[in-house]
NURODREN-406342 format. One record per residue: residue number from 1; x, y negated, z negated of N, C-alpha, C, O in turn. Coordinates in steps of 0.05 Angstrom, whole numbers, always signed. Each point is the difference from the previous one (the first is absolute). Example, Ala and Ser with C-alpha at 12.3 -4.5 7.8 and 13.67 -1.06 7.14 Angstrom:
% residues 2
PT,nr,n.x,n.y,n.z,ca.x,ca.y,ca.z,c.x,c.y,c.z,o.x,o.y,o.z
PT,1,+264,+114,-156,-18,-24,+0,+18,-24,+0,+21,+0,-13
PT,2,-28,-21,+27,+16,-24,-1,-15,-22,-14,+10,-22,-4
***
This chain:
% residues 165
PT,nr,n.x,n.y,n.z,ca.x,ca.y,ca.z,c.x,c.y,c.z,o.x,o.y,o.z
PT,1,-931,-111,-1,+30,-1,+2,+5,-18,-28,-13,-20,-4
PT,2,+33,+29,-16,+6,-9,-11,+17,-22,-5,+18,+6,-15
PT,3,-18,-28,+24,+33,-24,+3,+14,-2,-22,+24,-7,+2
PT,4,-36,+14,-26,+12,-16,-14,+27,+9,-15,+6,+24,+3
PT,5,+13,-41,-18,+26,+9,-1,+3,+10,-28,-9,-19,-13
PT,6,+16,+40,-5,+14,-11,-22,+28,-10,-14,+16,+10,-15
PT,7,-19,-28,+24,+26,-21,-4,+18,+3,-28,+22,-10,-3
PT,8,-34,+21,-12,+12,+2,-35,+17,+26,+14,+23,-7,+6
PT,9,-30,+37,+1,+13,+9,+9,+21,+9,+23,+17,+17,+5
PT,10,-29,-39,+5,+23,-12,+22,+14,-5,-2,+19,+11,+11
PT,11,-16,-39,-33,+25,-17,-7,+9,+0,-29,+9,-20,-11
PT,12,-13,+41,+2,+4,+11,-24,+23,+24,-5,+6,+12,+21
PT,13,+10,-2,-48,+15,+25,+10,-12,+25,-7,-11,+2,-22
PT,14,+11,+13,+34,-19,+22,-4,+24,+18,-15,-5,+23,-7
PT,15,+24,-30,+5,+18,+16,-23,+18,-18,-8,-3,-22,+11
PT,16,+23,+25,-30,+17,-16,-18,+16,-11,+21,+6,+11,+22
PT,17,+4,-37,-32,+29,-14,+21,+18,+13,-6,+18,+3,+16
PT,18,-17,+10,-43,+29,+2,-5,+3,+31,+14,+22,+11,+2
PT,19,-42,-1,+3,+6,+29,+14,-1,-1,+27,+14,+17,+11
PT,20,-27,-32,+2,+12,-14,+25,+31,-8,+3,+12,+8,+20
PT,21,-1,-19,-34,+27,-8,+0,+12,+25,+1,+13,+8,+20
PT,22,-16,+6,-42,+14,+22,-14,+4,+20,+33,+21,+4,+12
PT,23,-44,+4,-7,-6,+21,+27,+14,-13,+28,+13,+13,+16
PT,24,-17,-42,-15,+20,-13,+33,+25,+13,-16,+10,+21,+7
PT,25,+1,-37,-31,+31,-6,-7,+6,+37,+10,+9,+9,+21
PT,26,-18,+4,-42,+2,+34,+6,+4,+11,+27,+19,+15,+4
PT,27,-41,-25,+21,+3,+12,+17,+28,-12,+24,+15,+12,+15
PT,28,-20,-42,-22,+15,-10,+24,+36,+14,-18,+19,-2,+15
PT,29,-16,+7,-29,+27,+2,-8,-2,+30,+11,+15,+0,+19
PT,30,-28,+27,-22,-8,+21,+2,+16,+1,+35,+21,+10,+7
PT,31,-41,-23,+8,-6,+0,+25,+38,-19,+14,+15,+8,+18
PT,32,-14,-27,-32,+27,-15,-3,+28,+26,+10,+10,+5,+22
PT,33,-4,+8,-50,+10,+23,+1,-2,+15,+13,+18,+17,+0
PT,34,-43,-12,+19,-4,+26,+18,+16,-8,+16,+21,+11,+6
PT,35,-31,-37,+4,+10,-10,+29,+29,-8,-1,+17,+3,+17
PT,36,-16,-12,-38,+40,-7,-6,+17,+21,+10,+20,+0,+14
PT,37,-32,+16,-26,+20,+34,-6,-8,+31,+20,+10,+22,+1
PT,38,-31,-34,+12,-11,+28,+22,-6,-15,+25,+6,+11,+21
PT,39,-16,-33,-21,-11,-1,+36,+22,-29,+10,-11,-20,+10
PT,40,+34,+20,-13,+20,-20,+11,+4,+1,+21,+9,-20,+12
PT,41,-13,+46,+4,+11,+3,+29,-19,+2,+17,+7,+0,+24
PT,42,-41,+2,-31,-21,-4,+8,-16,-23,+11,-16,-1,+19
PT,43,+27,-24,-43,-11,-28,-6,+5,-9,+32,-16,-1,+18
PT,44,+34,-3,-18,+8,-17,+26,+7,-20,-4,+16,-4,-19
PT,45,-25,-17,+36,+9,-36,-7,-16,-10,-21,+6,-22,-8
PT,46,-30,+37,-5,-7,-17,-10,+5,+10,-34,+1,+24,-7
PT,47,+3,-49,-15,+9,+13,-24,-22,+9,-16,-24,-5,-2
PT,48,+48,+25,-13,-14,+21,-23,-24,-18,-16,-24,+3,+4
PT,49,+34,-20,-19,-19,-25,-21,-27,-6,+26,-22,+10,-1
PT,50,+32,-28,+23,-26,-4,+12,-19,+17,+15,-24,-5,+3
PT,51,+40,+32,+10,-22,+21,-1,-15,+6,-24,-23,+6,+2
PT,52,+34,-8,-22,-11,+23,-24,-25,-33,-8,-21,+6,-13
PT,53,+24,-35,+22,-8,-10,-15,-33,+1,+20,-23,-5,-7
PT,54,+33,+13,+32,-23,-7,+23,-22,+22,-12,-24,-6,-6
PT,55,+38,+38,+2,-20,+16,-2,-15,-2,-34,-24,+0,-5
PT,56,+38,-2,-8,-18,-4,-23,-15,-22,-4,-22,+2,-11
PT,57,+32,-29,+19,-25,-20,+5,-23,+3,+11,-23,-5,-9
PT,58,+31,+15,+34,-24,+15,+20,-19,+12,-18,-22,-7,-7
PT,59,+39,+30,+1,-27,+23,-19,-10,-18,-26,-24,+1,-4
PT,60,+35,-13,-10,-7,-18,-20,-27,-23,+14,-23,-4,-9
PT,61,+32,-5,+26,-23,-25,+7,-20,+22,+6,-19,-1,-16
PT,62,+17,+22,+34,-18,+16,+9,-20,+5,-24,-24,-4,+0
PT,63,+45,+14,-29,-21,+13,-10,-31,-22,-13,-24,+4,-2
PT,64,+50,-34,-4,-24,-15,-8,-12,-10,+25,-20,-14,-6
PT,65,+23,+16,+37,-26,-4,+15,-20,+19,+0,-24,-6,+0
PT,66,+32,+32,-1,-17,+16,+6,-20,+4,-22,-18,+14,+8
PT,67,+15,-25,-37,-16,+8,-16,-4,+22,-14,-21,+10,-7
PT,68,+45,+1,+1,+7,+30,-14,-5,-10,-23,+10,+17,-14
PT,69,-18,-35,-2,-1,+4,-26,+17,-21,-12,-2,-6,-24
PT,70,+15,-4,+37,+23,-22,+3,-12,-23,+5,-11,-2,+21
PT,71,+10,-23,-42,+2,-25,+14,+20,-13,+22,+16,+15,+12
PT,72,-17,-46,-8,+17,-4,+12,+15,-10,-11,+22,-5,+10
PT,73,-30,-2,-34,+20,-4,-21,+23,+12,-10,+23,-8,-2
PT,74,-37,+38,-5,+15,+25,+8,+28,-9,+17,+24,-5,-5
PT,75,-39,+5,+23,+26,+5,+40,+15,-23,-4,+25,+0,+3
PT,76,-41,-28,-11,+22,-21,+2,+26,+6,-26,+25,-1,+1
PT,77,-41,+6,-18,+33,+5,-30,+19,+16,+12,+24,-5,-2
PT,78,-37,+31,+21,+18,+23,+8,+13,-7,+18,+24,+8,+0
PT,79,-30,-19,+15,+9,-18,+19,+21,-20,-7,+21,+1,+14
PT,80,-23,-23,-34,+25,-15,-8,+14,+16,-18,+23,-10,-3
PT,81,-26,+28,-9,+18,+19,-13,+20,+12,+14,+21,+3,-10
PT,82,-27,+7,+42,+17,+15,+11,+13,-18,+19,+19,+11,+12
PT,83,-24,-36,-7,+17,-26,+20,+18,-11,-24,+24,-4,+5
PT,84,-33,+0,-27,+19,-13,-23,+19,+26,-2,+23,-7,+6
PT,85,-24,+35,-12,+23,+26,+3,+17,-14,+27,+23,-7,-2
PT,86,-37,+5,+23,+18,+0,+24,+15,-19,+1,+22,+2,+9
PT,87,-34,-27,-21,+9,-27,+6,+30,+1,-19,+21,-8,+9
PT,88,-24,+21,-40,+22,-1,-21,+21,+12,+18,+20,-13,+5
PT,89,-23,+36,+5,+14,+12,+12,+21,-9,+21,+24,+4,+0
PT,90,-39,-16,+18,+16,-20,+22,+17,-26,-16,+21,-10,+8
PT,91,-31,+4,-25,+19,-24,-13,+24,+8,-24,+18,-12,-10
PT,92,-28,+35,+9,+23,+10,-24,+17,+13,+15,+22,+3,-9
PT,93,-28,+7,+35,+16,+14,+18,+19,-18,+16,+23,+7,+7
PT,94,-36,-32,-1,+18,-28,+8,+11,-11,-13,+17,-14,+11
PT,95,-19,+12,-48,+15,-21,-13,+27,+23,-13,+22,-8,-8
PT,96,-34,+40,+11,+20,+17,-24,+14,+26,+20,-16,+10,+16
PT,97,+26,-6,-16,+18,+22,+10,-3,+10,-6,-12,+11,+19
PT,98,+8,+12,-45,-16,+26,-11,-17,+12,+6,-5,+24,+3
PT,99,-13,-56,+0,-34,+15,+11,-6,+1,+23,-19,+13,+9
PT,100,+40,-31,+7,+6,+7,+37,+5,+28,+7,-12,+14,+17
PT,101,+37,-6,-39,+7,+23,+14,-26,+20,-7,-13,+14,+15
PT,102,+9,-17,-42,-26,+24,-1,-27,-7,+22,-11,+19,+11
PT,103,+2,-43,-6,-15,-6,+21,-1,+13,+27,-20,+12,+9
PT,104,+44,-16,+4,+18,-5,+31,+19,+25,-2,+20,-1,-14
PT,105,-26,+22,+26,+13,+29,-7,+37,-10,+20,+0,-9,+22
PT,106,+17,+13,-33,+27,-12,+16,-8,+25,+31,-12,+21,+4
PT,107,+32,-45,+15,+4,+14,+25,+20,+31,-4,+19,+2,-16
PT,108,-28,+18,+34,+15,+21,-1,+15,+14,+23,-11,+12,+19
PT,109,+43,-16,-24,+17,+6,+27,-5,+26,+9,+4,+18,-17
PT,110,-14,-7,+47,-7,+29,+4,+26,+6,+27,+3,+21,+11
PT,111,+13,-45,-4,+24,+5,+12,+16,-21,-2,-6,-24,+2
PT,112,+36,+39,-8,+23,-22,+0,+13,+8,+24,+0,+24,+7
PT,113,+12,-45,+8,+22,+13,+14,-2,+28,+7,+13,+19,-7
PT,114,-34,-23,+24,-5,+25,+22,+1,+25,-26,+18,+16,+5
PT,115,-27,-12,-19,+0,+20,-20,-32,-4,-17,-5,-19,-15
PT,116,-11,+37,+20,-25,+8,-15,+5,+4,-25,+19,+14,-9
PT,117,-42,-32,-12,-1,+9,-27,-14,+16,-9,-22,-8,-8
PT,118,+29,+37,+4,-24,+19,+1,-15,+1,-24,-22,+11,-1
PT,119,+34,-21,-20,-21,-2,-28,-12,-25,+8,-23,-5,-8
PT,120,+36,-13,+23,-27,-25,-9,-20,+8,+25,-22,-9,-7
PT,121,+18,+21,+28,-19,+11,+19,-12,+21,-13,-23,+3,+8
PT,122,+30,+12,-25,-17,+28,-16,-19,-22,-7,-23,-5,+7
PT,123,+44,-7,-26,-21,-16,-26,-26,-16,+9,-22,+1,-12
PT,124,+27,-11,+30,-22,-11,+20,-9,+12,+22,-7,-12,+20
PT,125,+6,+41,-23,-12,+12,+16,+0,-9,+38,-18,+3,+17
PT,126,+47,-14,-14,+4,-6,+30,+5,+24,+14,+16,+13,-13
PT,127,-25,+0,+41,+8,+18,+13,+26,-11,+10,+10,-21,-7
PT,128,-1,+37,+24,+18,-5,+23,-14,-5,+18,+13,-11,+17
PT,129,-38,+15,-12,-18,-12,+32,-4,-23,-16,+23,-7,-7
PT,130,-40,-10,-2,-4,-17,-14,+27,-18,+1,-2,-23,+10
PT,131,+30,+33,-22,+18,-20,+6,+14,-5,+27,+15,-19,+5
PT,132,-22,+37,+12,+3,-6,+33,-19,-17,+5,+4,-23,+8
PT,133,-29,+34,-14,-21,-26,+17,+11,-32,-13,+4,-20,+15
PT,134,-1,+20,-36,+8,-21,-12,+23,-15,+15,+1,-25,+5
PT,135,+16,+44,+2,+19,-10,+17,+4,-19,+19,+11,-22,+2
PT,136,-29,+43,+17,-17,-3,+25,-13,-22,+6,+4,-11,+21
PT,137,-28,-3,-47,-5,-20,-10,+17,-23,+9,-5,-15,+19
PT,138,+26,+16,-33,+21,-20,-3,+27,-3,+21,+22,-10,-3
PT,139,-37,+26,+32,+23,-7,+18,+27,+20,-8,+20,-6,+14
PT,140,-15,+28,-33,+20,+17,-10,-4,+26,+12,-20,+12,-6
PT,141,+36,-3,+22,-4,+31,+6,+9,+18,-18,-6,+24,+2
PT,142,+21,-34,-20,+22,+24,-13,+4,-13,-25,+5,-25,+0
PT,143,-6,+41,-27,+6,-16,-25,+26,-1,-8,+11,-10,-19
PT,144,+2,+27,+46,+36,-20,+0,+3,-22,+6,+22,-10,-3
PT,145,-41,-3,+11,-1,-27,+15,-5,-24,-17,+0,-24,+7
PT,146,-8,+37,-40,-14,-11,-20,+18,-7,-18,+12,+18,-10
PT,147,-5,-46,+0,+15,-6,-18,-18,+5,-27,+8,+19,-13
PT,148,-27,-30,+4,-23,+0,-13,-21,+2,+5,-12,-15,+15
PT,149,+1,+36,-29,-34,+9,+6,-13,-7,-27,+15,+5,-19
PT,150,-40,-16,+12,-8,-9,-22,-34,+13,-4,-17,-6,+17
PT,151,+10,+22,-38,-32,-10,+3,+4,-19,-19,+16,+2,-18
PT,152,-36,-25,+24,-8,-21,-10,-12,-4,-28,+6,+20,-13
PT,153,-19,-35,+0,-11,+1,-22,-29,-9,+13,-12,-11,-18
PT,154,+1,+11,+35,-27,-8,+8,-7,+30,+27,-21,+3,+12
PT,155,+47,+13,-10,-11,+33,+5,+9,-6,+34,-3,+15,+19
PT,156,+13,-35,-21,+10,+3,+29,+30,+4,+12,+12,-13,-17
PT,157,+4,+21,+33,+17,+14,+5,+16,-27,+13,-12,-16,+14
PT,158,+38,+12,-20,+18,-22,+21,+24,+12,+0,+8,+15,-18
PT,159,+11,-23,+50,+19,+8,-1,+13,-21,+10,-7,-20,+13
PT,160,+36,+31,-23,+26,-22,+11,+9,+19,+10,-2,+24,-6
PT,161,+16,-41,+30,+19,+24,+18,+31,-12,+1,+7,-24,+3
PT,162,+12,+53,-6,+20,-16,+2,+17,-20,+26,-6,+0,+24
PT,163,+20,-10,-32,+10,-19,+14,+15,+13,+27,+18,+17,+1
PT,164,-30,-28,+17,+16,+4,+29,-21,+30,+10,+12,+17,+13
PT,165,-36,-14,-18,-10,+30,+8,-27,-16,+7,-20,+13,+8
***
């Protein structure tokens, strides 16, 4: 049983550092756009960028730890690239409205003064059964009792009741 470690292959880049940064950047943006525009309602309370970073950082770190031809240095640089993009988006969204509107989807009006907004319900594939379920979860028996109902940026649904109901 050989217990020797090849420190050079373990701690030096196995591919170009520039390629690692480019690959990480392209995958981050591809996955971010997919989650931002496709998976909104299914994410829940976890932010898109948060979910994205958890998934791809875990994969990037796993590749470095598993020894599939990638060194620890490769994995560390990839993880740093992904976290840097995530942090830049967070800072940009905090500081600039245009980035905030891109990163964080707007809330969507589903019911207004007891009337469903069919186009918005259809656009987000919310069925009447799902709508009724959300109303019940919010203690509302009928959509006629609702002043406003929104699909929030985090994928949750909020309900504001009409006054006096």
